[in-house]
C-alpha positions as CSV (number, residue, x, y, z in Angstrom):
1,M,0.0,0.2,0.1
2,R,1.5,3.3,-1.2
3,V,0.8,6.2,1.3
4,I,1.6,10.0,1.2
5,L,1.3,12.0,4.6
6,V,0.5,15.7,4.9
7,D,0.5,17.6,7.8
8,D,1.8,21.0,8.8
9,E,2.9,19.9,12.2
10,V,6.0,18.3,12.0
11,L,6.0,16.3,15.1
12,A,2.5,14.7,13.9
13,L,4.1,14.0,10.6
14,H,6.9,11.9,12.0
15,H,4.5,10.4,14.7
16,M,2.1,9.0,11.8
17,E,5.1,7.8,9.8
18,K,6.6,5.9,12.7
19,L,3.3,4.3,13.5
20,L,2.7,3.1,9.9
21,E,5.9,1.7,9.6
22,S,5.5,-0.3,12.9
23,I,2.2,-1.5,11.5
24,G,4.1,-2.9,8.2
25,N,3.8,-3.5,4.6
26,I,3.2,0.1,3.9
27,A,5.3,2.2,1.6
28,I,5.5,5.9,2.6
29,V,6.3,7.7,-0.9
30,G,6.1,11.1,0.5
31,K,5.7,13.2,3.3
32,F,5.0,16.8,3.5
33,S,4.5,19.8,6.0
34,H,3.4,22.3,3.3
35,P,0.2,21.3,1.5
36,L,0.8,22.5,-1.8
37,D,3.8,20.7,-2.0
38,G,2.0,17.6,-0.9
39,L,-1.1,18.2,-3.3
40,N,1.5,18.2,-6.5
41,A,3.3,15.0,-5.1
42,S,0.1,13.3,-4.7
43,I,-1.0,14.1,-8.4
44,Q,2.2,12.8,-9.6
45,E,2.8,9.9,-7.4
46,R,-0.7,8.6,-7.6
47,P,-0.5,6.9,-4.2
48,D,-3.2,4.4,-2.9
49,V,-3.9,6.4,0.3
50,V,-3.2,9.9,1.2
51,F,-3.3,10.9,5.1
52,I,-4.5,14.8,5.3
53,D,-4.6,16.9,8.2
54,I,-7.3,19.2,8.0
55,N,-6.1,22.5,10.0
56,M,-3.4,23.5,7.7
57,P,-2.6,27.1,6.8
58,E,-2.9,28.4,2.8
59,L,-4.9,25.1,1.9
60,N,-6.9,23.2,4.5
61,G,-7.3,19.5,4.3
62,I,-10.9,19.7,2.8
63,A,-9.8,21.8,0.0
64,F,-6.9,19.9,-0.4
65,A,-9.0,16.6,-1.0
66,E,-11.7,18.4,-3.2
67,R,-8.6,19.4,-5.4
68,L,-7.0,16.0,-5.4
69,Q,-10.2,14.3,-6.3
70,R,-10.9,16.5,-9.3
71,V,-7.7,15.1,-11.2
72,Y,-7.3,11.8,-9.2
73,P,-11.0,10.3,-8.4
74,D,-9.4,6.8,-7.3
75,V,-7.5,8.1,-4.3
76,I,-8.4,6.9,-0.9
77,I,-8.7,9.9,1.8
78,V,-8.2,9.5,5.6
79,F,-8.6,12.8,7.4
80,V,-6.3,13.5,10.7
81,T,-7.2,16.4,12.8
82,A,-7.4,17.5,16.5
83,Y,-10.9,18.6,16.0
84,D,-13.9,16.4,15.5
85,E,-16.1,19.0,14.0
86,Y,-15.3,18.2,10.4
87,A,-16.3,14.6,10.6
88,V,-19.7,15.3,8.5
89,K,-17.8,17.1,6.1
90,A,-15.7,14.2,5.6
91,F,-18.6,11.8,4.6
92,D,-19.2,14.5,1.9
93,L,-15.8,13.8,0.2
94,D,-16.0,9.9,0.7
95,A,-12.9,9.8,3.1
96,V,-12.5,6.0,4.2
97,D,-11.9,7.1,7.7
98,Y,-11.5,10.3,10.1
99,I,-8.9,9.9,12.9
100,V,-8.8,12.5,16.0
101,K,-5.3,13.3,17.2
102,P,-3.3,12.2,19.0
103,V,-3.3,9.2,16.7
104,Q,-3.2,5.7,18.6
105,R,-1.6,2.8,17.2
106,K,-4.8,0.7,17.9
107,R,-7.0,3.2,16.1
108,L,-4.7,3.4,13.4
109,E,-4.7,-0.5,12.8
110,E,-8.3,-0.5,12.6
111,T,-8.0,2.2,9.8
112,V,-5.2,0.2,7.9
113,R,-7.5,-2.9,7.8
114,R,-10.4,-0.9,6.2
115,L,-7.8,0.5,3.8
116,R,-6.6,-2.9,2.9
117,K,-9.9,-4.1,2.4
118,R,-11.0,-1.2,0.2
119,I,-8.0,-1.7,-1.9
120,Q,-8.7,-5.4,-2.5
121,I,-12.1,-4.8,-3.4
122,D,-10.9,-2.2,-6.0
123,D,-8.3,-4.4,-7.5
124,L,-11.0,-7.3,-8.0
125,P,-11.5,-7.9,-11.8
126,S,-15.1,-7.3,-12.7
127,D,-17.1,-9.3,-15.4
128,S,-19.7,-6.6,-15.8
129,S,-20.2,-3.0,-15.7
130,G,-23.6,-3.5,-13.8
131,M,-26.8,-1.6,-15.0
132,V,-29.1,1.0,-13.6
133,C,-32.7,0.4,-14.3
134,C,-35.3,3.6,-13.8
135,F,-38.3,2.1,-16.0
136,Q,-41.0,1.5,-13.6
137,S,-38.8,1.8,-10.6
138,L,-35.3,2.3,-9.2
139,R,-33.3,-1.2,-9.5
140,F,-30.0,-2.7,-10.6
141,K,-28.9,-5.4,-12.2
142,K,-25.1,-7.1,-12.6
143,S,-25.4,-6.7,-16.4
144,L,-27.6,-5.8,-19.3
145,T,-28.6,-9.3,-20.2
146,S,-29.1,-10.5,-16.5
147,S,-32.6,-11.3,-15.8
148,D,-32.5,-10.7,-12.0
149,F,-32.4,-7.6,-10.0
150,L,-29.9,-7.0,-7.2
151,D,-30.9,-6.7,-3.6
152,V,-30.2,-3.3,-2.8
153,R,-30.7,-2.1,0.9
154,W,-31.0,1.8,1.1
155,R,-30.2,3.1,4.6
156,T,-33.1,5.8,4.2
157,S,-35.8,6.6,1.8
158,K,-34.1,10.2,1.3
159,A,-30.6,8.3,0.0
160,R,-32.5,6.5,-2.4
161,E,-34.6,9.7,-3.5
162,L,-31.4,11.4,-3.7
163,F,-29.6,9.0,-6.1
164,A,-32.5,8.8,-8.2
165,F,-32.1,12.5,-8.7
166,F,-28.7,12.5,-9.6
167,I,-29.4,9.9,-12.1
168,Q,-32.1,12.0,-13.9
169,H,-29.3,14.9,-13.8
170,R,-26.4,12.6,-14.7
171,E,-23.1,13.9,-16.0
172,R,-24.4,17.6,-14.9
173,P,-23.6,19.5,-11.9
174,V,-26.3,19.8,-9.4
175,R,-26.0,22.8,-7.0
176,K,-26.4,21.8,-3.3
177,G,-28.9,24.3,-2.4
178,I,-31.3,22.9,-4.7
179,L,-30.8,19.6,-3.0
180,L,-31.9,21.2,0.5
181,E,-34.7,22.8,-1.0
182,L,-35.8,19.4,-2.3
183,L,-35.1,17.1,0.4
184,W,-34.9,18.9,3.5
185,P,-36.6,22.1,3.3
186,E,-37.7,21.9,7.0
187,F,-34.2,22.2,8.2
188,D,-32.0,25.3,8.6
189,E,-29.1,25.6,6.3
190,K,-26.6,23.8,8.8
191,K,-28.6,21.0,9.6
192,G,-29.8,20.4,6.1
193,Y,-26.0,20.4,5.0
194,S,-25.3,18.0,7.6
195,Q,-28.1,15.8,6.3
196,L,-26.9,16.1,2.7
197,Y,-23.3,15.2,3.8
198,I,-24.4,12.0,5.7
199,T,-26.7,11.2,2.8
200,I,-24.1,11.4,0.1
201,Y,-21.7,9.1,2.2
202,Q,-25.0,6.5,2.6
203,I,-25.2,6.5,-1.2
204,R,-21.6,5.8,-1.9
205,K,-21.4,3.1,0.6
206,T,-24.6,1.6,-0.9
207,L,-23.0,1.5,-4.4
208,A,-19.8,0.0,-3.1
209,S,-21.7,-2.8,-1.6
210,I,-23.0,-3.8,-4.9
211,N,-20.1,-3.0,-6.7
212,M,-21.5,-0.3,-8.9
213,N,-18.6,1.9,-10.5
214,I,-20.7,5.2,-10.1
215,T,-19.0,8.4,-8.8
216,I,-20.4,11.4,-7.0
217,S,-18.1,14.3,-7.1
218,S,-18.0,17.3,-4.9
219,F,-16.8,20.6,-6.4
220,D,-17.9,24.4,-6.5
221,N,-20.8,23.8,-4.1
222,S,-22.3,21.2,-6.4
223,Y,-22.3,17.6,-6.8
224,M,-22.2,15.6,-10.2
225,L,-22.9,12.0,-11.1
226,E,-21.0,10.2,-13.4
227,L,-21.9,6.4,-14.6
228,N,-18.7,5.6,-15.8
229,D,-18.9,2.2,-17.4
230,V,-22.3,1.6,-15.7
231,K,-25.2,1.3,-18.1
232,L,-28.8,3.1,-17.7
233,D,-31.8,1.4,-19.2
234,V,-33.3,4.9,-20.2
235,D,-29.9,6.0,-22.3
236,L,-29.9,2.4,-24.1
237,W,-33.7,2.6,-24.9
238,E,-33.8,5.9,-26.2
239,K,-30.6,5.7,-28.3
240,G,-31.7,2.1,-29.6
241,M,-35.3,3.6,-30.6
242,S,-33.7,6.7,-32.0
243,E,-31.9,4.3,-34.5
244,L,-35.5,3.0,-35.5
245,N,-35.0,0.6,-38.7
246,L,-37.9,-1.5,-39.8
247,E,-36.6,-2.6,-43.2
248,T,-35.9,-6.1,-42.3
249,D,-37.3,-8.8,-39.8
250,A,-33.8,-9.1,-38.3
251,N,-34.1,-5.1,-37.7
252,V,-37.7,-5.5,-36.1
253,S,-36.6,-8.2,-33.8
254,N,-33.7,-5.6,-32.4
255,V,-36.4,-2.9,-32.4
256,I,-38.6,-5.0,-30.1
257,K,-35.7,-6.4,-28.1
258,T,-34.8,-2.6,-27.3
259,M,-38.4,-1.8,-26.9
260,S,-38.8,-4.5,-24.2
261,L,-36.2,-2.4,-21.9
262,Y,-39.4,-0.1,-21.2
263,Q,-41.0,-2.2,-18.3
264,G,-43.1,0.6,-17.1
265,D,-43.2,4.4,-17.1
266,Y,-39.9,6.1,-15.6
267,L,-39.9,6.0,-11.9
268,S,-43.7,5.3,-11.5
269,E,-43.9,3.3,-8.7
270,D,-41.4,5.6,-6.8
271,G,-43.9,8.5,-7.3
272,Y,-41.1,11.3,-7.4
273,H,-43.1,14.6,-8.0
274,W,-39.7,16.0,-9.7
275,A,-39.6,13.1,-12.2
276,E,-42.9,13.8,-13.7
277,Q,-41.9,15.9,-16.6
278,E,-39.3,13.2,-17.5
279,R,-41.9,10.4,-17.1
280,E,-44.2,12.1,-19.5
281,R,-41.6,12.8,-22.1
282,L,-40.5,9.3,-22.1
283,R,-44.0,8.1,-22.3
284,I,-44.8,10.1,-25.3
285,L,-41.6,8.8,-27.0
286,W,-42.8,5.2,-26.2
287,H,-46.4,5.8,-27.8
288,H,-44.6,7.2,-30.9
289,Y,-42.5,4.3,-31.5
290,Q,-45.2,1.8,-30.6
291,K,-47.4,3.3,-33.3
292,Q,-44.8,3.1,-35.8
293,I,-43.9,-0.7,-35.0
294,S,-47.8,-1.3,-34.8
295,E,-48.2,0.3,-38.4
296,Y,-45.3,-1.7,-39.7
297,Y,-46.9,-5.0,-38.7
298,I,-50.2,-4.2,-40.0
299,S,-48.7,-3.1,-43.4
300,K,-47.1,-6.7,-43.8
301,K,-50.8,-8.2,-42.3
302,N,-48.9,-9.7,-39.4
303,Y,-52.0,-9.0,-37.0
304,T,-51.0,-11.3,-34.3
305,D,-47.8,-9.7,-33.4
306,A,-49.3,-6.2,-33.7
307,I,-52.2,-7.7,-31.2
308,L,-49.4,-8.8,-28.7
309,L,-47.9,-5.2,-29.0
310,H,-51.0,-3.7,-28.1
311,Q,-51.7,-6.0,-25.4
312,S,-48.6,-4.7,-23.9
313,E,-49.5,-1.2,-24.4
314,Q,-52.6,-2.1,-22.4
315,M,-50.7,-3.6,-19.7
316,L,-48.4,-0.5,-19.3
317,H,-51.0,2.1,-19.7
318,P,-54.6,0.5,-19.2
319,Y,-56.4,3.9,-18.7
320,R,-55.7,5.1,-22.5
321,E,-58.5,4.2,-25.1
322,Q,-56.2,3.9,-27.9
323,S,-55.2,0.2,-27.0
324,Y,-58.8,-1.1,-26.7
325,I,-59.8,0.5,-30.0
326,M,-56.9,-1.0,-32.0
327,L,-57.4,-4.3,-30.5
328,M,-61.0,-4.3,-31.4
329,K,-60.0,-3.6,-35.1
330,L,-57.3,-6.1,-35.0
331,Y,-59.4,-8.7,-33.7
332,D,-62.0,-8.0,-36.3
333,L,-59.1,-8.3,-38.9
334,L,-58.6,-11.9,-37.6
335,G,-62.4,-12.4,-37.4
336,D,-62.3,-12.9,-33.6
337,D,-65.6,-11.8,-32.9
338,N,-65.6,-12.6,-29.3
339,S,-62.4,-10.7,-28.7
340,V,-63.7,-7.6,-30.2
341,E,-66.8,-7.6,-28.0
342,K,-64.5,-8.3,-24.8
343,Q,-62.2,-5.5,-25.8
344,Y,-65.4,-3.3,-26.3
345,N,-66.7,-4.4,-22.7
346,F,-63.1,-3.8,-21.0
347,L,-63.3,-0.2,-22.6
348,R,-66.7,0.5,-21.1
349,K,-65.8,-0.6,-17.7
350,M,-62.6,0.9,-17.6
351,L,-63.9,4.4,-18.7
352,E,-66.8,3.9,-16.3
353,D,-64.9,3.0,-13.4
354,E,-61.9,5.6,-13.7
355,Y,-63.7,8.4,-15.3
356,D,-67.6,7.9,-15.0
357,E,-67.8,8.3,-18.7
358,K,-68.8,6.1,-21.8
359,P,-67.1,5.8,-25.0
360,N,-66.9,8.7,-27.1
361,H,-69.0,9.0,-30.3
362,S,-66.4,7.8,-32.8
363,I,-66.0,4.5,-30.9
364,E,-69.7,4.1,-30.4
365,K,-70.0,4.3,-34.2
366,W,-67.6,1.9,-35.2
367,Y,-69.0,-0.5,-32.8
368,R,-72.5,-0.2,-34.0
369,N,-71.3,-0.5,-37.4
370,W,-69.6,-3.5,-36.6
371,K,-72.3,-5.0,-34.9
372,L,-74.6,-4.4,-38.3
373,K,-72.1,-6.2,-40.3
374,K,-72.3,-9.3,-38.2
375,K,-75.9,-9.6,-38.3
């Protein structure tokens, strides 16, 4: 394990060096009493771990860590300080540990155990980048092809919601003040920030527990989530459907496979009010692409697949009239009179139960004409 030490107190610096050397199997590649020298060396040497004192002149440990993480996000940070008031802020920067001076050997041994465990986890080869799913609800998979969702245990509902909000604003900075207004409007600023930092820490721990290489960086009073190599079902679906090509049967098969990523409306089961606009945008896109595929099937007289398509539409969006109408017409083309009647009755019941209404004039007219043809 390669380590750099930064502390403006020379005696404290030497004390930490001796303790780490006595623990063993630790290479101290640099020790600095001037923070800017320590920062430059950390950027050049790329150590596994940097032990940083928080209270230093010119550049305190918090600012030091923020600058270093911008250029070297994989670095492991351990804060060392005579004061415990910065512990909450340490969570915000994803510090592995926070040691209060004077440093005791037993306490440092515990930190070193944590560091070695984390380095071993980071070095493990991964056969999958992982996948975040937002259609229907927030879930995780080991890979795109996996059929099972991971069992994820969120510490709090706020941690889950904050992560979902970051996903919606992925690869873009989000001001911390906006997050306070969204999730902790009842708290004053100091307590709100404390809750925010702790929640960020909880999210990072949850992501690490399921081996998802997703990073949340803190800078300029903002956060930014980066998916790195982790996939997002919304991105895969939008990209795949924007390249819609129905010229051959093989293309149609790929389109249907991509379309199946849409397992339900965006975060619909989570009910986050801030997600409604994005939910509606994706829903409109889904109906647009679904209509194109349906028209392709009908042009090829492939009524069976068109029926299956509209049945899936009805399951996803049972309160829209369009699927009932299309199914009535498709069953008519197949000569399945019983199914036409069923769809009409399903439509009447849905409209009565949900809206206390009856089918509109054009539907009633089509149904009456169809009944007359059957006499």
